[in-house]
C-alpha positions in Angstrom: -9.2 35.2 -8.3 -11.2 38.1 -7.0 -8.8 40.5 -8.6 -9.8 39.3 -12.1 -12.7 40.8 -13.9 -16.1 39.2 -14.0 -15.5 38.4 -17.7 -12.0 36.9 -17.3 -12.1 34.9 -14.2 -12.8 31.6 -16.1 -9.9 32.1 -18.4 -7.4 30.7 -15.9 -7.2 28.5 -12.8 -7.3 30.2 -9.5 -4.1 28.4 -8.5 -2.0 29.9 -11.3 -0.4 33.3 -11.1 0.1 35.7 -14.0 3.3 34.0 -15.0 1.5 30.7 -15.3 3.3 29.2 -12.2 1.7 27.5 -9.3 0.0 30.0 -6.9 0.2 28.2 -3.5 -3.1 28.4 -1.7 -3.0 29.3 2.0 -6.6 29.0 3.1 -7.6 30.6 6.4 -8.7 28.0 9.0 -12.5 27.6 8.8 -14.7 28.1 11.8 -18.5 27.9 12.1 -21.5 25.7 12.2 -21.0 24.0 8.9 -17.4 23.3 9.6 -18.3 21.6 12.9 -20.9 19.4 11.0 -18.2 18.5 8.5 -15.8 17.5 11.3 -18.3 15.1 12.8 -19.1 13.5 9.4 -15.4 13.3 8.6 -14.4 11.6 11.8 -17.2 9.0 11.4 -16.1 8.3 7.8 -12.4 8.2 8.8 -13.3 5.6 11.5 -15.2 3.6 9.0 -12.4 3.8 6.4 -9.7 2.6 8.8 -11.9 -0.1 10.4 -13.7 -1.6 7.4 -10.9 -3.9 6.2 -10.5 -5.3 9.7 -14.1 -6.0 10.4 -15.5 -9.4 9.5 -19.1 -10.5 8.9 -19.6 -14.3 8.8 -15.9 -14.7 8.4 -15.7 -12.4 5.4 -13.9 -9.1 5.4 -16.4 -6.3 5.4 -14.8 -4.5 2.4 -12.1 -6.0 0.1 -11.2 -5.3 -3.5 -8.6 -7.9 -4.3 -8.1 -7.1 -8.0 -5.1 -9.5 -8.4 -7.1 -12.5 -7.4 -10.4 -11.0 -8.7 -12.1 -11.5 -5.3 -14.3 -8.8 -3.8 -16.1 -8.5 -0.5 -18.8 -5.8 -0.3 -20.5 -5.4 3.0 -19.5 -8.9 4.0 -20.8 -10.5 0.8 -18.0 -12.3 -1.2 -18.0 -11.8 -5.0 -15.9 -14.0 -7.3 -15.1 -13.7 -11.0 -18.3 -15.7 -11.7 -20.2 -12.9 -10.1 -18.9 -10.2 -12.5 -22.4 -9.5 -13.7 -23.4 -8.5 -10.2 -20.4 -6.3 -9.9 -21.3 -4.6 -13.2 -24.9 -3.9 -11.9 -23.5 -2.4 -8.7 -21.2 -0.2 -10.7 -24.1 1.0 -12.8 -26.1 1.7 -9.7 -23.2 3.7 -8.3 -22.9 5.8 -11.5 -26.6 6.5 -11.7 -26.7 7.4 -8.0 -23.8 9.9 -8.5 -25.6 11.4 -11.5 -28.9 11.7 -9.5 -27.1 13.1 -6.5 -25.1 15.6 -8.6 -28.1 16.9 -10.5 -30.0 17.5 -7.2 -27.2 18.7 -4.9 -24.1 19.5 -7.0 -20.7 18.5 -5.6 -22.0 17.9 -2.1 -20.1 14.5 -2.2 -16.8 16.4 -2.8 -17.1 18.6 0.2 -18.5 16.1 2.7 -17.7 12.5 1.7 -14.7 12.4 -0.7 -11.6 10.8 0.9 -9.4 13.4 -0.8 -11.2 16.3 0.9 -11.6 14.6 4.2 -7.9 13.7 4.5 -6.7 17.1 3.1 -9.0 19.4 5.1 -9.6 17.4 8.3 -6.2 15.7 8.8 -3.3 17.2 6.9 -4.5 20.8 6.9 -5.4 20.7 10.6 -1.8 19.4 11.3 -0.5 22.3 9.2 -2.6 24.8 11.2 -1.2 23.3 14.4 2.5 23.5 13.3 2.6 26.5 10.9 -0.3 28.6 12.2 -3.2 30.2 10.3 -3.1 31.8 6.9 -1.0 34.9 7.8 1.6 32.9 9.6 1.8 30.3 6.8 2.4 33.0 4.2 5.1 34.6 6.3 6.7 31.2 6.9 6.8 30.5 3.2 8.6 33.8 2.5 11.0 33.3 5.4 14.6 32.3 4.7 15.6 28.8 5.7 16.4 29.5 9.3 16.2 27.2 12.4 12.5 27.9 12.9 11.5 27.2 9.3 13.6 24.0 9.2 12.2 22.7 12.4 8.6 23.3 11.4 9.1 21.9 7.9 10.9 18.8 9.1 8.3 18.1 11.8 5.4 18.6 9.4 6.9 16.5 6.6 7.7 13.7 9.0 4.1 13.6 10.4 2.8 13.8 6.9 5.0 10.8 5.9 3.8 8.7 8.9 0.2 9.4 8.2 0.7 8.6 4.5 2.4 5.3 5.5 -0.6 4.4 7.7 -3.1 5.3 4.8 -1.0 3.1 2.5 -1.2 0.2 4.9 -5.0 0.5 5.1 -5.2 0.8 1.3 -3.2 -2.4 1.1 -5.5 -4.1 3.5 -8.4 -3.3 1.1 -6.4 -4.8 -1.8 -4.9 -8.0 -0.4 -7.0 -8.5 2.7 -6.3 -7.6 6.3 -5.3 -11.1 7.4 -2.7 -11.2 4.7 -1.4 -7.7 5.6 -1.1 -8.5 9.3 0.8 -11.7 8.4 3.2 -9.6 6.3 3.7 -7.2 9.1 4.4 -9.9 11.7 6.8 -11.7 9.4 8.7 -8.5 8.5 9.4 -6.7 5.3 12.5 -8.7 4.4 10.3 -11.8 3.7 7.9 -9.8 1.5 10.1 -7.3 -0.2 7.9 -6.8 -3.3 4.9 -6.0 -1.1 7.0 -3.7 1.0 8.2 -1.8 -2.1 4.6 -1.5 -3.2 3.7 -0.1 0.2 6.4 2.5 -0.1 5.2 3.5 -3.6 1.7 3.9 -2.2 3.1 6.0 0.7 5.0 8.2 -1.8 1.9 8.7 -3.9 -0.2 9.7 -0.8 2.5 11.9 0.5 2.9 13.7 -2.9 -0.9 14.2 -3.1 -1.4 15.6 0.4 1.9 17.4 0.9 2.3 19.1 -2.5 -0.4 18.4 -5.2 -3.3 19.0 -2.8 -6.3 20.9 -4.3 -4.9 20.3 -7.8 -6.4 16.8 -7.5 -9.9 18.3 -7.4 -9.2 20.9 -10.0 -7.1 19.1 -12.6 -7.2 15.3 -12.0 -10.7 14.4 -10.7 -13.2 13.8 -13.6 -16.1 14.4 -11.3 -15.5 18.2 -11.5 -15.9 18.1 -15.3 -19.0 15.9 -14.9 -20.8 18.5 -12.8 -20.5 21.0 -15.8 -22.7 18.6 -17.8 -25.1 17.6 -15.0 -25.8 20.8 -13.1 -28.6 23.1 -14.1 -30.3 26.1 -12.6 -32.4 23.9 -10.2 -29.3 22.1 -8.7 -28.6 23.1 -5.1 -25.0 24.2 -4.7 -23.0 26.5 -2.5 -24.0 29.8 -4.1 -23.6 33.5 -3.6 -26.8 35.5 -3.5 -25.7 38.2 -6.1 -29.2 39.8 -6.0 -28.8 40.6 -2.4 -25.0 41.1 -2.4 -24.8 43.5 -5.3 -28.1 45.5 -5.4 -28.0 48.8 -7.2 -24.7 50.2 -6.0 -22.8 46.9 -6.0 -20.3 45.8 -3.3 -18.7 48.2 -1.0 -16.6 48.2 2.2 -18.5 48.5 5.4 -18.4 51.8 7.2 -19.0 52.1 10.9 -22.5 53.3 11.9 -23.7 53.4 8.3 -27.3 52.4 7.5 -26.5 49.9 4.8 -30.0 49.4 3.3 -30.5 53.1 2.9 -27.3 53.6 0.8 -28.4 51.1 -1.9 -25.2 49.2 -1.5 -25.3 45.4 -1.6 -24.9 43.3 1.6 -21.5 42.1 0.4 -18.9 44.2 2.3 -16.1 43.1 0.0 -14.1 41.7 2.9 -12.6 38.8 0.9 -13.1 36.4 3.8 -14.9 33.9 1.5 -11.8 34.0 -0.8 -9.2 33.7 2.0 -10.9 30.7 3.5 -11.5 28.8 0.2 -9.2 25.6 -0.1 -9.2 25.8 -3.9 -8.5 29.5 -4.1 -11.6 30.8 -5.9 -14.0 33.7 -5.4 -17.5 32.2 -4.9 -19.0 35.6 -5.8 -18.1 34.9 -9.4 -20.7 32.1 -9.5 -20.6 28.3 -9.8 -17.1 27.2 -10.8 -15.4 23.9 -11.6 -13.0 24.4 -8.7 -15.7 24.7 -6.1 -16.0 21.5 -4.0 -19.0 22.7 -1.9 -17.0 22.5 1.3 -19.1 25.3 3.0 -16.0 27.1 4.3 -17.2 30.3 2.5 -20.6 30.0 4.1 -19.2 30.0 7.6 -16.8 32.9 6.9 -19.6 35.0 5.3 -22.1 34.3 8.0 -19.5 35.4 10.6 -18.9 38.7 8.8 -22.6 39.3 8.3 -23.2 38.7 12.0 -20.4 41.2 12.8 -22.0 44.0 10.8 -25.6 43.2 11.9 -26.7 42.0 8.4 -28.7 38.9 7.8 -26.8 35.7 7.4 -27.1 33.5 4.3 -25.5 35.8 1.7 -23.6 32.6 0.7 -25.7 29.5 1.3 -26.9 26.2 -0.2 -29.3 27.3 -2.9 -30.1 26.9 -6.6 -29.7 29.6 -9.2 -33.5 29.6 -9.6 -34.0 30.1 -5.9 -31.8 33.2 -6.0 -33.1 34.6 -9.3 -36.8 33.6 -9.1 -37.2 32.7 -5.4 -38.3 29.2 -6.5 -38.2 26.3 -4.1 -36.5 23.0 -4.8 -38.8 20.7 -6.8 -38.4 17.1 -7.9 -38.0 17.8 -11.6 -38.9 15.3 -14.4 -35.2 14.8 -15.0 -34.7 13.8 -11.3 -37.7 11.5 -11.5 -36.3 9.8 -14.6 -32.9 9.1 -12.9 -34.8 7.9 -9.8 -36.8 5.4 -11.8 -33.7 4.0 -13.5 -31.9 3.8 -10.1 -34.9 1.9 -8.6 -35.0 -0.6 -11.5 -31.3 -1.3 -11.3 -31.5 -1.7 -7.5 -34.5 -4.1 -7.8 -32.6 -6.2 -10.4 -29.5 -6.3 -8.1 -31.6 -7.4 -5.1 -33.3 -10.1 -7.1 -29.9 -11.4 -8.4 -28.5 -11.4 -4.9 -31.4 -13.5 -3.6 -30.9 -16.0 -6.5 -27.2 -16.2 -6.0 -25.9 -19.4 -4.5 -23.0 -20.0 -2.1 -21.6 -22.6 -4.5 -20.8 -22.1 -8.2 -20.6 -25.2 -10.3 -19.4 -25.8 -13.9 -19.5 -29.2 -15.6 -18.2 -29.2 -19.2 -17.6 -31.9 -21.7 -13.9 -32.6 -22.3 -13.0 -30.8 -25.5 -12.4 -33.0 -28.5 -13.9 -36.2 -26.9 -16.8 -38.1 -28.4 -19.1 -40.4 -26.6 -18.0 -44.0 -25.8 -20.4 -47.0 -26.5 -20.0 -49.5 -23.7 -21.6 -52.9 -22.9 -25.3 -53.2 -22.1 -26.0 -50.3 -24.5 -24.5 -47.8 -22.1 -23.2 -44.4 -23.5 -20.4 -42.7 -21.6 -19.2 -39.1 -21.8 -16.2 -37.6 -20.0 -16.4 -34.2 -18.3 -14.3 -31.7 -16.3 -15.9 -30.0 -13.3 -15.1 -27.0 -11.2 -16.8 -26.1 -7.9 -16.2 -22.8 -6.2 -17.1 -22.4 -2.5 -17.9 -18.7 -1.9 -18.3 -19.1 1.9 -15.7 -19.3 4.6 -16.9 -22.7 5.8 -15.7 -26.1 4.3 -18.2 -28.1 2.4 -17.9 -31.8 3.3 -19.0 -35.0 1.5 -19.6 -33.4 -1.9 -20.9 -35.7 -4.6 -22.9 -35.5 -7.9 -26.2 -37.1 -8.8 -28.2 -37.1 -12.1 -31.6 -35.4 -11.7 -32.9 -35.5 -15.3 -32.0 -39.0 -16.4 -31.3 -42.4 -15.0 -27.6 -43.1 -15.0 -24.4 -43.0 -13.0 -21.7 -40.4 -12.3 -18.2 -41.7 -11.5 -15.4 -39.4 -10.5 -11.8 -40.2 -11.5 -10.8 -39.7 -7.8 -13.0 -40.4 -4.8 -16.7 -39.9 -5.3 -17.0 -37.9 -2.1 -14.7 -35.0 -1.6 -14.4 -31.7 0.3 -14.3 -28.1 -1.0 -12.4 -25.7 1.3 -13.8 -22.4 2.4 -13.3 -19.7 -0.2 -11.6 -22.4 -2.3 -12.3 -24.4 -5.4 -12.2 -28.1 -6.3 -11.8 -29.4 -9.9 -11.4 -32.8 -11.5 -12.7 -35.2 -14.1 -15.8 -37.4 -14.1 -17.7 -39.9 -16.3 -21.4 -39.9 -16.9 -23.0 -43.1 -18.2 -26.6 -43.4 -19.4 -28.5 -46.2 -21.2 -29.0 -45.3 -24.8 -32.7 -46.1 -24.5 -33.1 -43.2 -22.0 -31.7 -40.6 -24.5 -34.1 -38.5 -26.6 -31.6 -37.6 -29.3 -27.9 -37.2 -30.2 -27.5 -34.3 -27.8 -29.5 -34.3 -24.5 -29.4 -31.7 -21.8 -28.6 -33.1 -18.4 -29.5 -31.7 -15.0 -27.0 -32.5 -12.3 -27.3 -32.0 -8.6 -24.4 -31.2 -6.3 -24.9 -32.5 -2.8 -23.2 -32.1 0.5 -24.2 -35.3 2.3 -28.0 -35.4 1.7 -28.4 -31.6 1.1 -28.8 -30.3 -2.4 -26.5 -27.2 -2.5 -26.5 -26.4 -6.3 -27.8 -27.6 -9.7 -26.2 -27.2 -13.1 -26.7 -28.4 -16.6 -24.5 -29.8 -19.3 -24.7 -31.5 -22.7 -24.6 -35.3 -23.3 -23.7 -36.7 -26.7 -25.2 -40.0 -27.9 -25.5 -41.9 -31.2 -28.1 -40.6 -33.8 -29.6 -44.0 -34.2 -31.1 -43.8 -30.7 -33.2 -40.8 -31.3 
């Protein structure tokens, strides 16, 4: 990347050679203040990622995304298909937050929080450094013929990569089907659940392919977030940036010579050591400016600071900064654009909180049986037939459930027992009849309010339509 001219570096990816083939990236092992911070953050997030599907709050899995059964648990709160509007609001909040965060801080998420980066740089890459060695040793090993040493190192590395990919696939499956279900499958053995085991192996193969071979190409080619930053970033966004004003100066970059007085020569502070290039996990030269491939991982900051310290020059030649901070020495300000996104985010968050407070633990639907008219019975009673469905969103059983009319005087009779139970995280459905005296009706189509009770406790209310004869309006 650094060998290309300033005008041509954007014409091709840094991971392609002149023949258009994959140029394998062998990044040097990072070391420094920012890398240590990233390790702490990564280990906390990895612990959370592996623990979240096995932690329960109020009997609910902390995080679960059961797409097949359309059941979701988010921070211990269960969401059913009937809560889809809440899920949409949460997705919108997530999108607006990502936009706001990107406008302000660039791809900070990619370098510090993204699971792809964390697993690649803090798990798989560190194992690679342990087995294959640092950058120079890895390059020599790749060019080495398939002798005993290379075979031993490759087999050991690939085997460990497969085991870790298998563990990740199991955790991923726990998020999808639930940890209880996964543990039951494990104890019962793969032969009893062959389809699930095959799915697990497919997930393992995908993770192994990504982390053992595809690697940084996920961030460069596949991930849409990299393209999104090109639309969202501006000169005020804080990114990992090279201070070209200080690094180039009048005479441009130049190699460092021992005992030279660098400021007096007019040369820039960049000593053209290429350490920022060698340490980059996506193979770019940060000195060419903000690029799509940059994931803001801070490896180049640590490498440059180390070199600046070695030659007694001020650190911070590569740092977190905006283009305006480098060009105009402007401090970060909360721009009108950021204020607008913040207002939208605040409104959506307030709407979601309000909806969550209004959300009940029981979802009730009572609908007239399609195609059925009313029935005129003795004593001027009008009868309608309905189907009902009750969904229990909690993990506890709801006992002694029955229905009562709240808006009219009348009776509700279930086809089965009038009192029944709704299992935890289950549903109950059936048929019922509602009878009301014609004199109590205000028209041919009244709106009824029905209360759902557990014993003497009102747990939910719902409404439905009731048909009657026109002559009783």
